[in-house]
C-alpha positions in Angstrom: 130.3 96.3 53.4 132.6 98.4 51.2 130.1 101.5 51.6 130.4 101.0 55.6 134.1 100.9 55.3 134.5 103.8 53.2 131.7 105.7 55.7 134.0 104.9 58.5 137.2 105.9 56.8 135.5 109.3 55.9 134.1 109.7 59.2 137.5 109.1 60.8 139.2 111.4 58.5 136.6 114.2 59.5 135.2 114.6 56.1 131.8 115.1 57.6 132.7 118.5 59.2 131.4 119.6 62.5 129.6 116.3 63.1 132.7 114.3 62.9 134.4 116.8 65.1 131.6 116.4 67.8 131.8 112.8 67.4 135.6 112.5 68.2 135.2 115.1 70.8 132.8 112.8 72.5 135.0 109.7 71.9 138.0 111.5 73.4 136.3 112.7 76.4 134.8 109.2 76.9 138.3 107.7 76.6 139.7 110.4 79.1 137.0 109.5 81.6 137.6 105.7 81.5 141.3 106.5 82.4 140.7 108.9 85.1 137.9 106.5 86.7 140.2 103.6 86.4 142.8 105.5 88.3 140.3 106.5 91.0 139.1 102.8 91.3 142.6 101.5 91.8 143.2 104.1 94.3 140.1 103.0 96.4 141.0 99.4 96.2 144.5 99.2 96.8 145.6 97.7 100.2 147.5 100.3 102.5 151.2 100.5 101.9 151.2 98.3 98.9 151.2 98.7 95.2 148.0 96.6 94.6 149.5 94.6 91.7 148.8 91.0 91.6 151.5 88.4 92.8 153.5 86.2 89.9 151.3 83.1 89.0 152.5 79.9 90.2 151.7 78.3 86.8 155.0 79.4 84.9 154.3 76.8 82.2 151.3 79.0 80.9 153.5 82.3 81.6 156.1 80.9 79.3 153.3 80.4 76.6 152.2 83.8 77.1 155.6 85.2 76.7 156.3 83.5 73.4 153.0 84.7 71.9 154.0 88.4 73.1 157.4 88.0 71.6 155.9 86.8 68.1 153.4 89.5 68.1 156.0 92.1 69.1 158.1 90.9 66.1 154.8 91.2 63.7 154.1 94.8 65.1 157.3 96.5 65.7 155.9 99.6 67.4 154.3 97.3 70.0 157.5 95.3 70.4 159.5 98.5 70.9 157.0 99.7 73.6 157.0 96.2 75.3 160.7 96.4 75.5 160.6 100.0 76.9 158.2 99.0 79.5 160.3 95.7 80.3 163.6 98.1 80.8 161.7 100.4 82.9 160.4 97.5 85.0 163.8 95.9 85.4 165.9 99.0 86.0 163.4 101.6 87.6 160.4 99.8 89.2 162.1 97.1 91.0 164.2 99.8 92.8 160.9 101.6 94.4 160.4 99.7 97.8 156.7 100.0 97.8 156.5 97.9 94.3 158.2 94.9 96.1 155.7 92.1 96.5 
């Protein structure tokens, strides 16, 4: 297991030269293709005149439990917590002011 981990680290750091670069290029192109195809699929499936986001769930008890888990994980991983705060602030002050985003 230790050898596999050290090989993975060496591959990730590009210590295999051109082979590592080709692998990372293929991985990057794959991630970009996933992002582009997801936007295209959303655009094709969204209802006309609406954002296409799901409505708030009726079971708020479960939503509160998920919120507690997210807050705890945000405290353990500060960069994730900071990004979640930024998204929440953007949602609260910007997204709610866009008419098409109203559900």
